[in-house]
Phi, psi and omega in degrees: 000136188297323186242027179282166177295321178300318179292326178301323178293322176296317177300319179297319179297314181296330182277337188238332191243346181269108184290347184276348184277144178286166180297316179299318180296316181298320179296321178296320180293325173302313180300316180294326178297312182291325176296319179298313179299324177298318177296317181297314181294319179298317180295321178294322176298322178299329181292351178259020175239116186311318182299328181289325185260003178241020176054042184250108183298140178208053183294135182234020177256154187301327183301329181295336180295327180298324184261007180070024184248012182287117183204072183300150184280123174293327181294315180294323178295318180297310182294328178292319181286331186257015187308318184294340184254001182290145184275087186279341183263182173095004181221113182299153180304143181284339175238112180203182179298339179288336180203105178250008185260324187292323182238059183270003170229157182297317183300330182297334176297330176276302187209139181250351180219175177237120180051046183223130181286002181266005184298148183249353182292161183292328178293319180293316178301314181293314182298317184285326194264346191222147177264173177216176183308310184270356182228048180283184184300336182279358178261160180242015182294320180238145181275342180231149350293149185263137176293330182301332179261014184263150180246130178276136180225122178272122182239133180294136181298326178298325177295318178297319181294326176297322176296319178300315181297323180297326182272003175088014176280162177298151183298146177287152170292155180306127181203152178226175179106192182234157172240126182271120181250149181242131179261168175204167180262144179236115184255130177259103183285342181280307182251096184295338177294336176286337173064194178262121185251157179255123172270102189291343180227065178291317185200172171210176181295113177068015184294335181267009172289127184294347180281344180284156182290147182298331181294334176287320183292325187295334178295332178274322179295326179297323178291319181295312185291337178296333176266320192281312188300315180303323179289323188281338183257004184284000000 
């Protein structure tokens, strides 16, 4: 593969250790090495987005409109807009002098097991712990997180609007009633001290429908990123 991690190592060797290569060729190999590392890191970042690891299409380019597949991700839109407020700290690096064994191969950063709920990789953590638009609780593609272990909580819409106002969002339009939210558990198999946490707002009825307003989705994404972001950026 042209931009694999293995190929990046080959580019590095050609750039630094092969005495037969010209200066221009070595410079090109350096460039290819950094480009390859960029692709690898990008792919690893993608494993921390539920839609990527749950086979949930979310095409956001105009060409997809031609095929009726245009469905941009609300989650990606939310995190891009809220980047300055995301909780990046609070989780020690997964590879450090404290532990050099768990992620001692590149693939382990993605997945450490096959068809096993004990996996420690970021793709496994994301797949098990979070739903997405096309793989919500009403789908049977994945067994986790399970609705059976979820708790329904009715929250007054006025309370939710009050939360928005506290965070500086525009005022909600006049509305009444309740919104039923469903919680789920998120287990971190790598760092047991993080334990099993409760995502109190995993989903609600149709909240991941792209036809709903973005202000409704952000109330759920805020709960998700408080658990998710520290683990994904470590």
